[in-house]
N, C-alpha and C positions, 0 to 999 in steps of 0.2 A: 301255692298258698303259704307254704312254710317260709319261702323266700320273702314274700310280702310282709309276713308277720315279723320276721327278723329285721327287715328294713324299717318297719314302723317302730319296733322297739329301739333300734339304734337312733332314729330321729328323736324319739322321746327322751332318750338319755342325753343326746347332744343339747336339746332344748333346756333340760334341767341343768346341765353343766353351764350353759351360757347364762341362765338366770342367776346361778350362784356367783358367776364372775361379775355380772352386772351389779348384784347386791354388794359385792366386795369392793368394787372399784368405782362405783358411781360417786359423782361429786357431791360433797356435802359442804355447805357454807360454814365457815368457822363460827363458833358460838358468839364471838365478840364482834361480828360484822354489824356495822351500824346501818340502820334503815335510813331512808331519806328524811323521815320526820325527826330522827335523832341528830341529824347533822347540825352543827353549830358553826357559823361562819367566823373565821378568825377576826379579832379586833382590828380596826382600821387605824393605821398611824396617821396622825394629822400634825403638820408643821404649824406651830402656834403663830409664828411670825414669818414674813416672807424670807426665804433662804438668803443668807448673807454669805457671799463668797469669802472663803477663808484664805485667799491668796497671801495676804499679808502675814498670816500666822503659820501657814503650812510651808514646808520646805520642798514641795514638789508640785508639778503642774497636773498630775494625773491622779484622781481619787474618785471614790464612789462610796456611798453608804446606802444599803438597802435593808428593808424590813424582810426578814426571812419568811415569815408566815404568808405574806401577801405578795412578795416580790416587788414591793413598791420602792422605786428609787426616791430616796429622801434628799440626797445631796450628791452632786456629781460635777466633775469638770474633766473634759477631754476623755469621756468614758469609753469612747469607741476608737480612740487613737491607738495605733500600733505601738506596743512596748515589748521589751524583752522580759520574760517572766522570771528568769533565773531559777532558783530552787523552789519557788512556788509550783513549778512544774511537778514536783514530787507528790503534790496532792493528787494530780491526775494519775501519776504512777501508782499511788496507793489504791485509788479507786479501781484502776484497771486490774491490779493484782487481786483485789478482793472480788472482782467480778469474774476472773478466769481461773482462779485457784481455790481449792478448799483451804480453810484457815489452818487446819492441822497438817497440811501436806508438808512432807519433809524434803528439804533441799540439801544437797551436798555441795560444799564449796569446791568447785573443780578449777577455779581460776581466781587468783587474788587480784584485787583491783585497788590501785593506789592514787587515782586521779581525783584531787580535791579532798573534801572533808570525808573521812572514812571512819568506820567503827572498828577497823582492823580485823575483818573476818579472815580466818586461817584456812589454808588449803586442807581439805579433808574434813573440815568441821561440818556437822549436821545440825541444821537449824530450821525452825518452822516458818511458814509463810507469815503467820501472825507476828512472830518476833521481828522479821525483816520489815514488815509494814510499820510496826511500832518504831523501829530505828529510823525509818524514813521520816515519819511524822514528827518525832521528838528531836532527833539529833541531826536530821537531814543528811543521813549517811549515803554517800555516793556508791559505796560498794554494796550496800543493801539494794539500792535501785538497780545496779548492774546485775546482781544475782537474780533478782526477780525477772528482769527483762530477758536475761540469757536463758532462763529456765523454760521459756515459752517454746511450744512445739515448732513454731515458725522462726525460732531464734529471736535475736534482738529486733530485727526488722519486723517480724510478726507481732511482737509486743507493742512496738511503736505504732503499728497500723491499728491495733486495738485501741490505743489511746486516742488516735484521731477519729476512729469510728464512734467512740463514746462522745467526743466533742461534737461531731456532726449530728449524732442522735439527739443531743440536747440543745441544738441550735447555736453552738458557739462558733459563729461564722467568722469571727475575727481571730481565730486561733489555729495555729498549725504547729505540731510537734515533730521535731527531727531527732530528739533524744529523750532519755528517761530521767536525766538528772538536772537539766536546766543549764548546762554549759553553753556558752555563747555560740550562736550560729545565726547567720542572717535570716534564714528561713524558719527559725524557731521563735515564734512570737505569739502574743495574745493581746488582750485589752483589759483594762480594769473592770469593765462590765462583764466580760467573759469570765474573768477570775472570780468575780463576785458570784456568778452563776455556778461556777465550779465549787466554790465554798458552800453555797446553798445546797447543791446536790450532795456534797460529801457528808454534811451533818444529818442527812437522812439515814446514814449508817451508824448504828450505836457504837460499833467498834472504833470508828474515827472519833466520835464525840468523847468517849471515855479515854482514849489514848492521848489526845492532844491536851488534856487537863494535867498531865503529868509533868512536873518540873524536872524530876529525875527518874530514871528507871534502870534497873539492872537486868540485862538480858543474858540468858545462859544458852549454851548449846544443848542438844537433846539429852546428853548424859551428864550434864553439869560439870564438865571438866574444863570448860572455857567460859569466862565471864566477861561481859562488856558493860561497863558503867557509863551511862549516857546522861547528859544534861541537856535540857531543852534550849534551843536557840531563840526561843521566845522570851525576851527580857521583861515582858510585861506580866507574865504569869506570876501570881503570888504578890505582885506589886500593885497592880491596878485591879480592884476587885471585880470590875465588870468584864474583864478579859478571861475567856475560857478556852482559848486556842487562837490561831489555827495553824498557819504556815508562813515561814519566813523565806526570804531569798535575797541574794546579793551577788552581783558580778560587777567588775569595773564598767562594763558597757550598760548594764541594766540599772545600776545604782541600787538603792535600797528598796526592797519590795516587802510588803506584808499583807497577808489576808488575815483579818481579825474576826474572831467569833466573840461577839459582845452580848452580854446579858444585862438588860436594864429593866429591873422590876419584873423579871420573868419573860420579857420580850426579847427574842433573839434578833440581833442585827448582824449583817456581814459588812465589814469595811475592807477596802482595798486601797493601798497607796503604792505608787510605783515611781521610779526615777527620783527617789527621795534622798535627801542629804541626811535625814534623821527619821527613819520610818516609824520608830516607836514614839517619838515626840509628836509626829503628825497624827498618829492614831489616837494619842491622848487628846489632841485638839478635837478630833471628830467625836470622841466619846463625850467630851465636855459640851460640845455643840448639841449633841443628841439629847443629853440630859436636860438641857435648858430649853430646847425648842420642839421636842416631840411629845405628843400625848396620844393615847390610844382610846378610841371610841367604839361603841357598839355599832355593828353593821346595820344600816338602815336601807332596806330594799326600795 
């Protein structure tokens, strides 16, 4: 009888403990979660006139312009043709790093890297993931890309595998990465459509959006003994008011590449030009076309 009483008491105590754990860890919807009746469909972009090919004005055969909110393709040519993405690759590198590392994680430079454009990271320097991602996006620093890739538990190969997994997860079927910085490789390729989708994905992260607005930035190591003064490779920042980012690229084989984040009256567009003789002039042409030819209307079910 005493044993049964002890067992009953123990079961009651366990039940009470489980109830408290349930109350502590049960899911609660965040207070700002929208109900279905509160949902508002984004405005729909409409092209006022039939699209006019811009071949005579643009300096490249591969371009695309999409509305970010609805993912509507507004203008495109050769959008699924294979191109070499050059340093626009680093947008994928940044997204991958933000996905696999904490922002404040501290990295120690254990190998200096001097291939291509570098911010001159010094052996033994300690620097955060956020600082390295900023250097990637603003200055297109190859040594920042290498450091982030090399820090992965699976090494550089493991990091590149993560880049490709993200591409596959979001349906970028025309994309394959073999490196983290966009240096030329025959099997490292993408399309302007996929790069537009990569841009659309990236601006869902507020860190990316805020970072790519910077024309210049000073990045310090953790104890402020080493300073890196960086200037954006985006020549349209601060010059064309509609431009708010995003990522440049160039190699002799790829030509000029640019993924643009464009704001027209509060509406975000993503532009991509590739194989361009003048990537910034081409982007200007796309912005002018968009301002003259696109209106946004209320969604009608």
